[in-house]
PyMOL Python script that loads the backbone (N, CA, C, O; Angstrom):
from pymol import cmd

cmd.read_pdbstr("""\
ATOM      1  N   MET A   1     -26.950 179.113 102.399  1.00  0.00           N
ATOM      2  CA  MET A   1     -27.954 177.970 102.370  1.00  0.00           C
ATOM      3  C   MET A   1     -29.206 178.479 102.848  1.00  0.00           C
ATOM      4  O   MET A   1     -29.302 179.272 103.784  1.00  0.00           O
ATOM      5  N   LYS A   2     -30.280 177.955 102.111  1.00  0.00           N
ATOM      6  CA  LYS A   2     -31.703 178.197 102.631  1.00  0.00           C
ATOM      7  C   LYS A   2     -32.180 176.900 103.168  1.00  0.00           C
ATOM      8  O   LYS A   2     -31.774 175.839 102.694  1.00  0.00           O
ATOM      9  N   LEU A   3     -33.016 176.954 104.128  1.00  0.00           N
ATOM     10  CA  LEU A   3     -33.530 175.748 104.813  1.00  0.00           C
ATOM     11  C   LEU A   3     -34.454 174.994 103.721  1.00  0.00           C
ATOM     12  O   LEU A   3     -34.553 173.767 103.713  1.00  0.00           O
ATOM     13  N   ASP A   4     -35.055 175.747 102.895  1.00  0.00           N
ATOM     14  CA  ASP A   4     -35.961 175.140 101.870  1.00  0.00           C
ATOM     15  C   ASP A   4     -35.135 174.153 100.946  1.00  0.00           C
ATOM     16  O   ASP A   4     -35.674 173.201 100.383  1.00  0.00           O
ATOM     17  N   GLU A   5     -33.877 174.429 100.839  1.00  0.00           N
ATOM     18  CA  GLU A   5     -33.031 173.464  99.960  1.00  0.00           C
ATOM     19  C   GLU A   5     -32.900 172.118 100.654  1.00  0.00           C
ATOM     20  O   GLU A   5     -32.658 171.121  99.973  1.00  0.00           O
ATOM     21  N   LEU A   6     -33.049 172.034 101.990  1.00  0.00           N
ATOM     22  CA  LEU A   6     -32.952 170.735 102.695  1.00  0.00           C
ATOM     23  C   LEU A   6     -34.246 170.107 102.903  1.00  0.00           C
ATOM     24  O   LEU A   6     -34.314 169.100 103.608  1.00  0.00           O
ATOM     25  N   LEU A   7     -35.304 170.616 102.346  1.00  0.00           N
ATOM     26  CA  LEU A   7     -36.618 169.995 102.649  1.00  0.00           C
ATOM     27  C   LEU A   7     -36.845 169.059 101.468  1.00  0.00           C
ATOM     28  O   LEU A   7     -36.418 169.350 100.350  1.00  0.00           O
ATOM     29  N   ILE A   8     -37.513 167.940 101.712  1.00  0.00           N
ATOM     30  CA  ILE A   8     -37.984 167.062 100.660  1.00  0.00           C
ATOM     31  C   ILE A   8     -39.363 166.499 101.003  1.00  0.00           C
ATOM     32  O   ILE A   8     -39.651 166.231 102.170  1.00  0.00           O
ATOM     33  N   GLU A   9     -40.223 166.318  99.982  1.00  0.00           N
ATOM     34  CA  GLU A   9     -41.556 165.859 100.165  1.00  0.00           C
ATOM     35  C   GLU A   9     -41.560 164.355 100.339  1.00  0.00           C
ATOM     36  O   GLU A   9     -40.645 163.687  99.858  1.00  0.00           O
ATOM     37  N   GLU A  10     -42.547 163.802 101.004  1.00  0.00           N
ATOM     38  CA  GLU A  10     -42.500 162.322 101.159  1.00  0.00           C
ATOM     39  C   GLU A  10     -42.742 161.535  99.874  1.00  0.00           C
ATOM     40  O   GLU A  10     -42.363 160.365  99.818  1.00  0.00           O
ATOM     41  N   ASP A  11     -43.331 162.092  98.878  1.00  0.00           N
ATOM     42  CA  ASP A  11     -43.653 161.419  97.633  1.00  0.00           C
ATOM     43  C   ASP A  11     -42.516 161.374  96.578  1.00  0.00           C
ATOM     44  O   ASP A  11     -42.698 160.887  95.463  1.00  0.00           O
ATOM     45  N   LYS A  12     -41.339 161.904  96.980  1.00  0.00           N
ATOM     46  CA  LYS A  12     -40.108 161.817  96.195  1.00  0.00           C
ATOM     47  C   LYS A  12     -39.590 160.425  96.178  1.00  0.00           C
ATOM     48  O   LYS A  12     -39.924 159.621  97.048  1.00  0.00           O
ATOM     49  N   THR A  13     -38.790 160.127  95.220  1.00  0.00           N
ATOM     50  CA  THR A  13     -38.063 158.754  95.142  1.00  0.00           C
ATOM     51  C   THR A  13     -36.693 158.841  95.713  1.00  0.00           C
ATOM     52  O   THR A  13     -36.187 159.923  96.012  1.00  0.00           O
ATOM     53  N   VAL A  14     -36.104 157.708  95.860  1.00  0.00           N
ATOM     54  CA  VAL A  14     -34.774 157.603  96.403  1.00  0.00           C
ATOM     55  C   VAL A  14     -33.849 158.281  95.435  1.00  0.00           C
ATOM     56  O   VAL A  14     -32.912 158.943  95.881  1.00  0.00           O
ATOM     57  N   LEU A  15     -34.040 158.167  94.168  1.00  0.00           N
ATOM     58  CA  LEU A  15     -33.248 158.846  93.139  1.00  0.00           C
ATOM     59  C   LEU A  15     -33.381 160.316  93.312  1.00  0.00           C
ATOM     60  O   LEU A  15     -32.348 160.985  93.287  1.00  0.00           O
ATOM     61  N   GLU A  16     -34.479 160.873  93.476  1.00  0.00           N
ATOM     62  CA  GLU A  16     -34.791 162.344  93.678  1.00  0.00           C
ATOM     63  C   GLU A  16     -34.027 162.791  94.889  1.00  0.00           C
ATOM     64  O   GLU A  16     -33.392 163.846  94.871  1.00  0.00           O
ATOM     65  N   ALA A  17     -34.079 161.956  96.013  1.00  0.00           N
ATOM     66  CA  ALA A  17     -33.414 162.416  97.231  1.00  0.00           C
ATOM     67  C   ALA A  17     -31.864 162.501  96.916  1.00  0.00           C
ATOM     68  O   ALA A  17     -31.201 163.459  97.314  1.00  0.00           O
ATOM     69  N   MET A  18     -31.316 161.474  96.193  1.00  0.00           N
ATOM     70  CA  MET A  18     -29.907 161.525  95.842  1.00  0.00           C
ATOM     71  C   MET A  18     -29.511 162.761  95.095  1.00  0.00           C
ATOM     72  O   MET A  18     -28.493 163.408  95.343  1.00  0.00           O
ATOM     73  N   GLN A  19     -30.443 163.061  94.104  1.00  0.00           N
ATOM     74  CA  GLN A  19     -30.120 164.301  93.321  1.00  0.00           C
ATOM     75  C   GLN A  19     -30.152 165.535  94.182  1.00  0.00           C
ATOM     76  O   GLN A  19     -29.307 166.409  93.993  1.00  0.00           O
ATOM     77  N   ARG A  20     -31.097 165.670  95.142  1.00  0.00           N
ATOM     78  CA  ARG A  20     -31.122 166.857  95.963  1.00  0.00           C
ATOM     79  C   ARG A  20     -29.938 166.806  96.921  1.00  0.00           C
ATOM     80  O   ARG A  20     -29.424 167.891  97.193  1.00  0.00           O
ATOM     81  N   LEU A  21     -29.466 165.781  97.435  1.00  0.00           N
ATOM     82  CA  LEU A  21     -28.227 165.791  98.284  1.00  0.00           C
ATOM     83  C   LEU A  21     -26.970 166.227  97.432  1.00  0.00           C
ATOM     84  O   LEU A  21     -26.090 166.952  97.897  1.00  0.00           O
ATOM     85  N   ASP A  22     -26.959 165.776  96.277  1.00  0.00           N
ATOM     86  CA  ASP A  22     -25.818 166.153  95.437  1.00  0.00           C
ATOM     87  C   ASP A  22     -25.946 167.585  95.105  1.00  0.00           C
ATOM     88  O   ASP A  22     -24.905 168.241  95.066  1.00  0.00           O
ATOM     89  N   GLU A  23     -27.022 168.137  94.870  1.00  0.00           N
ATOM     90  CA  GLU A  23     -27.346 169.628  94.532  1.00  0.00           C
ATOM     91  C   GLU A  23     -26.873 170.547  95.743  1.00  0.00           C
ATOM     92  O   GLU A  23     -26.179 171.555  95.609  1.00  0.00           O
ATOM     93  N   THR A  24     -27.344 170.055  96.910  1.00  0.00           N
ATOM     94  CA  THR A  24     -27.003 170.878  98.027  1.00  0.00           C
ATOM     95  C   THR A  24     -25.645 170.766  98.594  1.00  0.00           C
ATOM     96  O   THR A  24     -25.160 171.690  99.248  1.00  0.00           O
ATOM     97  N   GLY A  25     -24.984 169.606  98.353  1.00  0.00           N
ATOM     98  CA  GLY A  25     -23.756 169.355  98.975  1.00  0.00           C
ATOM     99  C   GLY A  25     -23.824 168.886 100.501  1.00  0.00           C
ATOM    100  O   GLY A  25     -22.787 168.732 101.146  1.00  0.00           O
ATOM    101  N   HIS A  26     -24.930 168.692 100.981  1.00  0.00           N
ATOM    102  CA  HIS A  26     -25.211 168.327 102.392  1.00  0.00           C
ATOM    103  C   HIS A  26     -25.542 166.824 102.288  1.00  0.00           C
ATOM    104  O   HIS A  26     -25.849 166.243 101.247  1.00  0.00           O
ATOM    105  N   ARG A  27     -25.430 166.248 103.589  1.00  0.00           N
ATOM    106  CA  ARG A  27     -25.727 164.788 103.752  1.00  0.00           C
ATOM    107  C   ARG A  27     -27.060 164.473 104.367  1.00  0.00           C
ATOM    108  O   ARG A  27     -27.311 163.338 104.773  1.00  0.00           O
ATOM    109  N   ILE A  28     -27.942 165.495 104.442  1.00  0.00           N
ATOM    110  CA  ILE A  28     -29.251 165.170 105.178  1.00  0.00           C
ATOM    111  C   ILE A  28     -30.264 165.996 104.489  1.00  0.00           C
ATOM    112  O   ILE A  28     -29.989 167.104 104.030  1.00  0.00           O
ATOM    113  N   LEU A  29     -31.457 165.448 104.416  1.00  0.00           N
ATOM    114  CA  LEU A  29     -32.661 166.170 104.019  1.00  0.00           C
ATOM    115  C   LEU A  29     -33.693 165.964 105.035  1.00  0.00           C
ATOM    116  O   LEU A  29     -33.712 164.925 105.696  1.00  0.00           O
ATOM    117  N   PHE A  30     -34.612 166.962 105.206  1.00  0.00           N
ATOM    118  CA  PHE A  30     -35.678 166.924 106.126  1.00  0.00           C
ATOM    119  C   PHE A  30     -36.964 166.770 105.614  1.00  0.00           C
ATOM    120  O   PHE A  30     -37.307 167.444 104.642  1.00  0.00           O
ATOM    121  N   ILE A  31     -37.812 165.879 106.199  1.00  0.00           N
ATOM    122  CA  ILE A  31     -39.316 165.747 105.725  1.00  0.00           C
ATOM    123  C   ILE A  31     -40.011 166.492 106.833  1.00  0.00           C
ATOM    124  O   ILE A  31     -40.029 166.118 108.006  1.00  0.00           O
ATOM    125  N   ALA A  32     -40.606 167.625 106.338  1.00  0.00           N
ATOM    126  CA  ALA A  32     -41.171 168.620 107.406  1.00  0.00           C
ATOM    127  C   ALA A  32     -42.448 169.278 106.745  1.00  0.00           C
ATOM    128  O   ALA A  32     -42.460 170.467 106.427  1.00  0.00           O
ATOM    129  N   PRO A  33     -43.569 168.393 106.550  1.00  0.00           N
ATOM    130  CA  PRO A  33     -44.690 169.086 106.056  1.00  0.00           C
ATOM    131  C   PRO A  33     -45.189 170.156 107.084  1.00  0.00           C
ATOM    132  O   PRO A  33     -45.102 169.964 108.297  1.00  0.00           O
ATOM    133  N   HIS A  34     -45.711 171.280 106.543  1.00  0.00           N
ATOM    134  CA  HIS A  34     -46.115 172.352 107.471  1.00  0.00           C
ATOM    135  C   HIS A  34     -45.146 172.793 108.460  1.00  0.00           C
ATOM    136  O   HIS A  34     -45.536 173.177 109.563  1.00  0.00           O
ATOM    137  N   ASN A  35     -43.821 172.767 108.130  1.00  0.00           N
ATOM    138  CA  ASN A  35     -42.801 173.174 108.990  1.00  0.00           C
ATOM    139  C   ASN A  35     -42.722 172.394 110.255  1.00  0.00           C
ATOM    140  O   ASN A  35     -42.246 172.962 111.238  1.00  0.00           O
ATOM    141  N   LYS A  36     -43.143 171.128 110.357  1.00  0.00           N
ATOM    142  CA  LYS A  36     -43.065 170.337 111.482  1.00  0.00           C
ATOM    143  C   LYS A  36     -42.202 169.091 111.020  1.00  0.00           C
ATOM    144  O   LYS A  36     -42.524 168.396 110.057  1.00  0.00           O
ATOM    145  N   LEU A  37     -41.130 168.884 111.757  1.00  0.00           N
ATOM    146  CA  LEU A  37     -40.179 167.800 111.483  1.00  0.00           C
ATOM    147  C   LEU A  37     -40.862 166.443 111.577  1.00  0.00           C
ATOM    148  O   LEU A  37     -41.340 166.064 112.646  1.00  0.00           O
ATOM    149  N   ARG A  38     -40.909 165.778 110.574  1.00  0.00           N
ATOM    150  CA  ARG A  38     -41.547 164.365 110.564  1.00  0.00           C
ATOM    151  C   ARG A  38     -40.489 163.389 110.450  1.00  0.00           C
ATOM    152  O   ARG A  38     -40.591 162.362 111.120  1.00  0.00           O
ATOM    153  N   GLY A  39     -39.427 163.569 109.656  1.00  0.00           N
ATOM    154  CA  GLY A  39     -38.433 162.521 109.378  1.00  0.00           C
ATOM    155  C   GLY A  39     -37.263 163.150 108.708  1.00  0.00           C
ATOM    156  O   GLY A  39     -37.274 164.324 108.338  1.00  0.00           O
ATOM    157  N   VAL A  40     -36.187 162.291 108.551  1.00  0.00           N
ATOM    158  CA  VAL A  40     -35.003 162.696 107.888  1.00  0.00           C
ATOM    159  C   VAL A  40     -34.483 161.544 106.919  1.00  0.00           C
ATOM    160  O   VAL A  40     -34.692 160.347 107.118  1.00  0.00           O
ATOM    161  N   VAL A  41     -33.820 162.040 105.910  1.00  0.00           N
ATOM    162  CA  VAL A  41     -33.243 161.178 104.998  1.00  0.00           C
ATOM    163  C   VAL A  41     -31.668 161.556 104.937  1.00  0.00           C
ATOM    164  O   VAL A  41     -31.285 162.712 104.755  1.00  0.00           O
ATOM    165  N   THR A  42     -30.880 160.556 105.092  1.00  0.00           N
ATOM    166  CA  THR A  42     -29.318 160.831 105.003  1.00  0.00           C
ATOM    167  C   THR A  42     -28.741 160.078 103.852  1.00  0.00           C
ATOM    168  O   THR A  42     -29.355 159.164 103.304  1.00  0.00           O
ATOM    169  N   ASP A  43     -27.513 160.488 103.481  1.00  0.00           N
ATOM    170  CA  ASP A  43     -26.916 159.694 102.459  1.00  0.00           C
ATOM    171  C   ASP A  43     -26.644 158.250 103.024  1.00  0.00           C
ATOM    172  O   ASP A  43     -26.565 157.313 102.230  1.00  0.00           O
ATOM    173  N   SER A  44     -26.513 158.068 104.246  1.00  0.00           N
ATOM    174  CA  SER A  44     -26.255 156.687 104.774  1.00  0.00           C
ATOM    175  C   SER A  44     -27.520 155.975 104.572  1.00  0.00           C
ATOM    176  O   SER A  44     -27.493 154.837 104.103  1.00  0.00           O
ATOM    177  N   ASP A  45     -28.733 156.597 104.913  1.00  0.00           N
ATOM    178  CA  ASP A  45     -29.973 155.805 104.662  1.00  0.00           C
ATOM    179  C   ASP A  45     -30.151 155.328 103.332  1.00  0.00           C
ATOM    180  O   ASP A  45     -30.713 154.254 103.116  1.00  0.00           O
ATOM    181  N   ILE A  46     -29.671 156.120 102.353  1.00  0.00           N
ATOM    182  CA  ILE A  46     -29.793 155.798 100.895  1.00  0.00           C
ATOM    183  C   ILE A  46     -28.935 154.623 100.610  1.00  0.00           C
ATOM    184  O   ILE A  46     -29.336 153.667  99.946  1.00  0.00           O
ATOM    185  N   ARG A  47     -27.756 154.708 101.119  1.00  0.00           N
ATOM    186  CA  ARG A  47     -26.768 153.674 100.735  1.00  0.00           C
ATOM    187  C   ARG A  47     -27.179 152.397 101.352  1.00  0.00           C
ATOM    188  O   ARG A  47     -27.002 151.384 100.676  1.00  0.00           O
ATOM    189  N   ARG A  48     -27.738 152.276 102.611  1.00  0.00           N
ATOM    190  CA  ARG A  48     -28.179 151.046 103.295  1.00  0.00           C
ATOM    191  C   ARG A  48     -29.414 150.535 102.447  1.00  0.00           C
ATOM    192  O   ARG A  48     -29.573 149.336 102.218  1.00  0.00           O
ATOM    193  N   HIS A  49     -30.280 151.515 101.996  1.00  0.00           N
ATOM    194  CA  HIS A  49     -31.459 150.969 101.225  1.00  0.00           C
ATOM    195  C   HIS A  49     -30.994 150.296  99.908  1.00  0.00           C
ATOM    196  O   HIS A  49     -31.571 149.285  99.506  1.00  0.00           O
ATOM    197  N   ILE A  50     -30.090 150.777  99.317  1.00  0.00           N
ATOM    198  CA  ILE A  50     -29.508 150.265  98.049  1.00  0.00           C
ATOM    199  C   ILE A  50     -28.816 148.945  98.282  1.00  0.00           C
ATOM    200  O   ILE A  50     -28.953 148.013  97.490  1.00  0.00           O
ATOM    201  N   LEU A  51     -28.042 148.862  99.413  1.00  0.00           N
ATOM    202  CA  LEU A  51     -27.322 147.667  99.757  1.00  0.00           C
ATOM    203  C   LEU A  51     -28.291 146.530 100.051  1.00  0.00           C
ATOM    204  O   LEU A  51     -27.961 145.367  99.823  1.00  0.00           O
ATOM    205  N   ARG A  52     -29.486 146.849 100.556  1.00  0.00           N
ATOM    206  CA  ARG A  52     -30.428 145.842 100.966  1.00  0.00           C
ATOM    207  C   ARG A  52     -31.313 145.407  99.743  1.00  0.00           C
ATOM    208  O   ARG A  52     -32.201 144.564  99.869  1.00  0.00           O
ATOM    209  N   GLY A  53     -31.022 146.032  98.548  1.00  0.00           N
ATOM    210  CA  GLY A  53     -31.642 145.551  97.330  1.00  0.00           C
ATOM    211  C   GLY A  53     -32.836 146.554  97.025  1.00  0.00           C
ATOM    212  O   GLY A  53     -33.714 146.253  96.217  1.00  0.00           O
ATOM    213  N   GLY A  54     -32.825 147.701  97.677  1.00  0.00           N
ATOM    214  CA  GLY A  54     -33.971 148.668  97.354  1.00  0.00           C
ATOM    215  C   GLY A  54     -33.749 149.284  96.122  1.00  0.00           C
ATOM    216  O   GLY A  54     -32.600 149.477  95.724  1.00  0.00           O
ATOM    217  N   ALA A  55     -34.739 149.614  95.473  1.00  0.00           N
ATOM    218  CA  ALA A  55     -34.709 150.330  94.094  1.00  0.00           C
ATOM    219  C   ALA A  55     -34.688 151.908  94.219  1.00  0.00           C
ATOM    220  O   ALA A  55     -35.214 152.511  95.155  1.00  0.00           O
ATOM    221  N   LEU A  56     -34.012 152.511  93.154  1.00  0.00           N
ATOM    222  CA  LEU A  56     -33.925 154.019  93.229  1.00  0.00           C
ATOM    223  C   LEU A  56     -35.226 154.688  92.903  1.00  0.00           C
ATOM    224  O   LEU A  56     -35.366 155.896  93.095  1.00  0.00           O
ATOM    225  N   ALA A  57     -36.254 153.877  92.378  1.00  0.00           N
ATOM    226  CA  ALA A  57     -37.586 154.312  92.155  1.00  0.00           C
ATOM    227  C   ALA A  57     -38.505 154.131  93.379  1.00  0.00           C
ATOM    228  O   ALA A  57     -39.679 154.477  93.246  1.00  0.00           O
ATOM    229  N   ASP A  58     -38.119 153.658  94.480  1.00  0.00           N
ATOM    230  CA  ASP A  58     -38.812 153.401  95.592  1.00  0.00           C
ATOM    231  C   ASP A  58     -38.930 154.895  96.218  1.00  0.00           C
ATOM    232  O   ASP A  58     -38.068 155.765  96.092  1.00  0.00           O
ATOM    233  N   PRO A  59     -40.204 155.035  96.944  1.00  0.00           N
ATOM    234  CA  PRO A  59     -40.435 156.265  97.623  1.00  0.00           C
ATOM    235  C   PRO A  59     -39.486 156.416  98.845  1.00  0.00           C
ATOM    236  O   PRO A  59     -39.082 155.401  99.413  1.00  0.00           O
ATOM    237  N   ILE A  60     -39.149 157.558  99.233  1.00  0.00           N
ATOM    238  CA  ILE A  60     -38.295 157.744 100.432  1.00  0.00           C
ATOM    239  C   ILE A  60     -38.755 157.252 101.690  1.00  0.00           C
ATOM    240  O   ILE A  60     -38.028 156.998 102.651  1.00  0.00           O
ATOM    241  N   THR A  61     -40.128 157.115 101.636  1.00  0.00           N
ATOM    242  CA  THR A  61     -40.804 156.596 102.807  1.00  0.00           C
ATOM    243  C   THR A  61     -40.356 155.249 103.334  1.00  0.00           C
ATOM    244  O   THR A  61     -40.484 154.910 104.510  1.00  0.00           O
ATOM    245  N   LYS A  62     -39.770 154.435 102.288  1.00  0.00           N
ATOM    246  CA  LYS A  62     -39.254 153.161 102.588  1.00  0.00           C
ATOM    247  C   LYS A  62     -37.940 153.099 103.275  1.00  0.00           C
ATOM    248  O   LYS A  62     -37.515 152.030 103.713  1.00  0.00           O
ATOM    249  N   MET A  63     -37.228 154.306 103.392  1.00  0.00           N
ATOM    250  CA  MET A  63     -35.963 154.326 104.054  1.00  0.00           C
ATOM    251  C   MET A  63     -35.735 155.505 105.059  1.00  0.00           C
ATOM    252  O   MET A  63     -34.745 155.540 105.789  1.00  0.00           O
ATOM    253  N   ALA A  64     -36.733 156.493 105.055  1.00  0.00           N
ATOM    254  CA  ALA A  64     -36.591 157.574 105.889  1.00  0.00           C
ATOM    255  C   ALA A  64     -36.680 157.229 107.439  1.00  0.00           C
ATOM    256  O   ALA A  64     -37.394 156.312 107.846  1.00  0.00           O
ATOM    257  N   ASN A  65     -35.923 158.010 108.260  1.00  0.00           N
ATOM    258  CA  ASN A  65     -35.911 157.842 109.558  1.00  0.00           C
ATOM    259  C   ASN A  65     -37.023 158.774 110.212  1.00  0.00           C
ATOM    260  O   ASN A  65     -36.835 159.984 110.336  1.00  0.00           O
ATOM    261  N   TYR A  66     -38.169 158.154 110.615  1.00  0.00           N
ATOM    262  CA  TYR A  66     -39.324 158.801 111.199  1.00  0.00           C
ATOM    263  C   TYR A  66     -39.240 158.978 112.729  1.00  0.00           C
ATOM    264  O   TYR A  66     -40.198 159.450 113.342  1.00  0.00           O
ATOM    265  N   SER A  67     -38.061 158.592 113.375  1.00  0.00           N
ATOM    266  CA  SER A  67     -37.854 158.734 114.750  1.00  0.00           C
ATOM    267  C   SER A  67     -36.597 159.742 114.995  1.00  0.00           C
ATOM    268  O   SER A  67     -35.855 159.442 115.930  1.00  0.00           O
ATOM    269  N   PRO A  68     -36.333 160.752 114.342  1.00  0.00           N
ATOM    270  CA  PRO A  68     -35.099 161.437 114.377  1.00  0.00           C
ATOM    271  C   PRO A  68     -34.986 162.152 115.877  1.00  0.00           C
ATOM    272  O   PRO A  68     -35.965 162.575 116.492  1.00  0.00           O
ATOM    273  N   LYS A  69     -33.828 162.200 116.277  1.00  0.00           N
ATOM    274  CA  LYS A  69     -33.555 162.877 117.576  1.00  0.00           C
ATOM    275  C   LYS A  69     -33.251 164.354 117.151  1.00  0.00           C
ATOM    276  O   LYS A  69     -32.543 164.589 116.172  1.00  0.00           O
ATOM    277  N   SER A  70     -33.792 165.310 117.895  1.00  0.00           N
ATOM    278  CA  SER A  70     -33.580 166.589 117.589  1.00  0.00           C
ATOM    279  C   SER A  70     -33.448 167.546 118.831  1.00  0.00           C
ATOM    280  O   SER A  70     -33.883 167.182 119.924  1.00  0.00           O
ATOM    281  N   LEU A  71     -32.933 168.591 118.686  1.00  0.00           N
ATOM    282  CA  LEU A  71     -32.752 169.553 119.845  1.00  0.00           C
ATOM    283  C   LEU A  71     -32.935 171.068 119.264  1.00  0.00           C
ATOM    284  O   LEU A  71     -32.519 171.372 118.146  1.00  0.00           O
ATOM    285  N   PRO A  72     -33.551 171.927 120.072  1.00  0.00           N
ATOM    286  CA  PRO A  72     -33.678 173.272 119.586  1.00  0.00           C
ATOM    287  C   PRO A  72     -32.341 173.821 119.456  1.00  0.00           C
ATOM    288  O   PRO A  72     -31.432 173.357 120.145  1.00  0.00           O
ATOM    289  N   VAL A  73     -32.125 174.827 118.584  1.00  0.00           N
ATOM    290  CA  VAL A  73     -30.842 175.416 118.290  1.00  0.00           C
ATOM    291  C   VAL A  73     -30.184 175.942 119.598  1.00  0.00           C
ATOM    292  O   VAL A  73     -28.958 175.887 119.691  1.00  0.00           O
ATOM    293  N   GLU A  74     -30.916 176.438 120.588  1.00  0.00           N
ATOM    294  CA  GLU A  74     -30.352 176.881 121.795  1.00  0.00           C
ATOM    295  C   GLU A  74     -29.717 175.826 122.442  1.00  0.00           C
ATOM    296  O   GLU A  74     -28.789 176.184 123.167  1.00  0.00           O
ATOM    297  N   ARG A  75     -29.950 174.583 122.393  1.00  0.00           N
ATOM    298  CA  ARG A  75     -29.387 173.504 123.071  1.00  0.00           C
ATOM    299  C   ARG A  75     -28.421 172.708 122.187  1.00  0.00           C
ATOM    300  O   ARG A  75     -28.184 171.536 122.481  1.00  0.00           O
ATOM    301  N   ARG A  76     -27.883 173.249 121.180  1.00  0.00           N
ATOM    302  CA  ARG A  76     -27.017 172.536 120.282  1.00  0.00           C
ATOM    303  C   ARG A  76     -25.679 172.002 120.885  1.00  0.00           C
ATOM    304  O   ARG A  76     -25.023 171.100 120.364  1.00  0.00           O
ATOM    305  N   SER A  77     -25.315 172.707 122.135  1.00  0.00           N
ATOM    306  CA  SER A  77     -24.109 172.203 122.698  1.00  0.00           C
ATOM    307  C   SER A  77     -24.378 170.878 123.429  1.00  0.00           C
ATOM    308  O   SER A  77     -23.424 170.237 123.869  1.00  0.00           O
ATOM    309  N   GLU A  78     -25.649 170.440 123.577  1.00  0.00           N
ATOM    310  CA  GLU A  78     -25.806 169.209 124.192  1.00  0.00           C
ATOM    311  C   GLU A  78     -25.774 167.994 123.228  1.00  0.00           C
ATOM    312  O   GLU A  78     -25.825 166.844 123.666  1.00  0.00           O
ATOM    313  N   ALA A  79     -25.688 168.280 121.892  1.00  0.00           N
ATOM    314  CA  ALA A  79     -25.810 167.335 120.917  1.00  0.00           C
ATOM    315  C   ALA A  79     -24.501 166.435 120.876  1.00  0.00           C
ATOM    316  O   ALA A  79     -23.415 166.948 121.147  1.00  0.00           O
ATOM    317  N   ARG A  80     -24.599 165.152 120.552  1.00  0.00           N
ATOM    318  CA  ARG A  80     -23.510 164.211 120.569  1.00  0.00           C
ATOM    319  C   ARG A  80     -23.372 163.791 119.184  1.00  0.00           C
ATOM    320  O   ARG A  80     -22.507 162.973 118.871  1.00  0.00           O
TER     321      ARG A  80
END
""", "prot")
cmd.dss("prot")
cmd.show_as("cartoon", "prot")
cmd.util.cbc("prot")
cmd.orient("prot")
């Protein structure tokens, strides 16, 4: 797996995010312009968006998590 496969641009739609998740087989995508983490989109975010009446044509900015918690790889044992 290449990290680039898990990156998605903010101007993509919910449907495009779903397609990318399906292609990669992972449950998370990263919004990281200029290689700086800005937000994440998970399959759960998409599901909640749709259940609240959100459209597949909506931009992912309507449902992305822009306050993700993260750790450097060296500290991954601290993750819960």
